C-alpha positions in Angstrom: 91.8 72.0 127.8 92.0 74.8 125.3 88.5 76.1 123.9 87.3 76.5 120.6 85.6 79.5 119.1 82.6 79.2 117.0 82.9 82.6 115.4 85.6 83.3 112.9 85.9 86.8 113.8 87.2 85.7 117.1 89.9 83.6 115.8 92.3 85.9 114.1 94.9 87.5 116.4 97.0 90.3 115.4 100.3 91.5 117.3 102.0 94.8 116.3 105.4 96.0 118.0 104.4 97.7 121.3 101.5 95.3 121.9 103.9 92.3 122.7 107.1 93.2 124.7 108.8 90.0 124.2 108.7 90.2 120.4 109.5 93.8 120.3 112.4 93.5 122.8 114.0 90.7 120.8 113.7 92.1 117.3 115.1 95.5 118.7 118.1 93.5 120.3 118.7 91.4 117.0 118.1 94.7 115.0 120.9 96.5 117.3 123.5 93.7 116.6 122.8 92.7 113.0 120.9 95.6 111.3 123.1 98.5 112.5 125.8 99.6 110.3 127.7 100.8 113.7 127.7 97.1 114.8 131.1 96.5 116.5 131.1 92.8 115.9 131.8 90.6 113.1 128.1 89.4 112.3 126.5 88.7 109.0 123.4 90.7 108.1 119.9 89.2 109.1 117.5 89.7 106.4 114.2 88.4 108.3 113.1 87.4 111.9 113.2 83.7 110.6 116.8 84.0 109.9 117.8 84.7 113.5 118.8 81.2 114.8 121.6 80.9 112.4 123.2 83.6 114.0 122.6 82.8 117.8 125.7 81.0 118.3 127.7 83.7 116.8 126.1 86.4 119.0 125.0 84.2 122.0 127.3 85.8 124.7 126.8 89.2 123.6 122.9 89.0 123.6 123.1 87.1 127.0 125.0 90.1 128.4 122.3 92.4 126.8 119.4 90.5 128.3 121.2 90.5 131.6 121.5 94.1 131.8 117.7 94.6 130.4 116.5 92.1 132.8 114.6 90.4 130.2 113.3 86.9 130.9 115.2 84.2 129.0 112.3 82.1 128.2 110.6 84.8 126.1 113.9 85.0 123.9 114.2 81.1 123.5 110.6 81.2 122.6 111.2 83.7 120.1 114.0 81.7 118.5 111.9 78.6 118.6 109.2 80.4 116.5 111.9 81.4 113.9 113.3 77.9 113.4 111.6 76.8 110.1 112.7 75.7 106.7 113.4 78.6 104.3 114.0 79.0 100.7 115.7 81.6 98.7 113.3 83.8 96.8 113.3 87.1 95.0 109.5 87.6 96.0 108.9 89.7 99.2 106.2 87.0 100.3 107.7 83.6 101.7 105.9 80.5 102.4 107.2 78.0 105.2 105.5 74.6 105.9 105.7 73.2 109.4 102.6 71.1 108.9 103.2 67.7 107.0 101.1 66.9 104.1 99.9 70.7 103.2 101.4 72.4 100.2 99.9 75.4 98.5 99.3 75.3 94.8 100.1 78.1 92.5 102.6 79.8 94.9 103.8 82.1 92.5 100.5 83.3 91.6 99.5 83.6 95.2 102.6 85.6 96.1 102.1 87.9 93.0 98.5 88.4 94.2 99.2 89.3 97.9 101.8 91.8 96.8 99.2 93.3 94.6 96.8 93.4 97.5 99.4 95.6 99.4 99.7 97.8 96.5 95.9 98.3 96.1 95.6 99.2 99.8 98.6 101.6 99.2 100.9 100.1 101.9 104.7 99.5 101.2 105.7 96.0 101.7 109.2 94.8 102.7 109.2 91.3 103.6 106.1 88.8 104.7 106.5 85.3 105.7 103.6 82.9 106.0 104.3 79.9 108.5 101.8 77.1 108.0 101.7 75.0 111.2 99.5 72.8 113.3 96.6 73.5 115.9 99.3 72.7 118.7 102.1 74.9 117.4 99.9 77.9 117.3 98.1 77.0 120.6 101.5 77.2 122.3 102.3 80.6 120.5 98.8 81.9 121.7 99.6 80.7 125.4 103.3 82.0 125.5 102.6 85.3 123.9 99.0 86.3 124.6 98.4 84.1 127.5 95.3 82.9 125.7 94.3 79.0 126.3 92.4 78.4 123.1 92.9 77.5 119.4 93.1 80.1 116.9 93.4 80.0 113.0 95.9 83.0 112.5 98.3 85.0 114.4 99.9 87.9 112.8 103.2 89.5 114.2 103.9 93.0 112.7 107.4 93.4 113.1 108.2 96.8 111.5 107.5 100.4 112.9 104.6 102.4 111.6 106.6 104.6 109.4 108.7 101.7 107.8 107.7 99.4 105.1 105.7 96.4 106.3 107.7 93.5 107.7 105.7 90.6 109.4 105.0 87.1 109.9 101.8 85.3 109.9 101.2 82.0 111.5 98.4 79.8 110.3 96.9 76.6 111.7 96.3 74.4 108.9 94.2 72.2 111.3 92.0 75.2 112.5 91.4 76.2 108.9 90.3 72.7 107.7 88.0 72.5 110.7 86.6 75.9 110.1 85.9 75.0 106.4 83.7 72.4 107.6 81.9 74.6 110.0 81.2 77.4 107.5 80.3 75.1 104.7 83.2 76.1 102.5 86.0 74.4 100.8 89.3 74.2 102.5 91.1 75.9 99.8 88.8 78.9 99.9 88.9 79.0 103.6 92.7 78.9 103.4 92.9 81.8 101.1 90.5 83.8 103.1 92.6 83.5 106.3 95.8 84.4 104.0 94.2 87.5 102.9 92.7 88.2 106.4 96.2 88.3 107.7 97.4 90.6 105.0 94.6 92.9 105.6 95.3 93.2 109.2 98.8 94.2 108.4 96.9 97.0 106.1 95.0 98.4 109.0 91.7 96.4 109.0 90.5 95.4 112.1 87.8 93.0 113.3 87.0 93.7 117.1 83.7 95.7 116.6 80.9 94.7 114.5 81.4 97.4 112.0 85.0 96.6 111.6 84.2 92.8 111.3 81.6 93.7 108.5 84.3 95.6 106.8 87.0 93.0 107.1 84.4 90.3 105.7 83.7 92.8 102.6 87.4 93.2 102.0 88.1 89.3 102.3 85.4 88.6 99.8 86.6 91.4 97.5 90.1 89.7 97.0 88.6 86.3 97.0 86.5 87.3 94.2 89.6 88.8 92.6 91.7 85.7 93.0 88.9 83.2 92.1 86.8 85.2 89.4 84.9 82.2 88.3 83.7 81.0 91.8 
């Protein structure tokens, strides 16, 4: 049985290129065939990690050959593809929201997207594309098991998909179930807790950590700062 954590500080997980070989390898393979101007194949450009499944059939045989040469476990690639199979809508914003959890919708999405972009500007970080995926406990638990070999529920996992010198490209997976449960445990509203977690993931991408006591205190301070800016009357 998966375990629950009683401390919010233990729930958030952040993954950067280099820390997760499966994500990194798949991204580099995809980039090599879909992002490179030297691509010798007729492949349409992929704008984000979540778009990759649409191109799998087109590049499947090519990728299979690369995987065989590099001796990459096929399950890791299939897993990466399954992570990216989600509804997507066209938007001019650099922030994208995807909903895999039925019955949950964010209010004032445009305002929230604009605020998140402002957060990155205030932290002096360049942002390329950031996708938030709102899912269930079981969906995020599966990711946690497959990618981190952790058998416990978490509220958020952050995948940093860009190199340090590049503008930030990332995906943030959030368990709606876990956020709702944590809101009850910490005696706060579901809405406020959800926004705290949303900002938490963005702050991770800006370089904030929460492993040590001092880091946790600073992370909470920054979360409270942006919550106060977003909800000025609360």
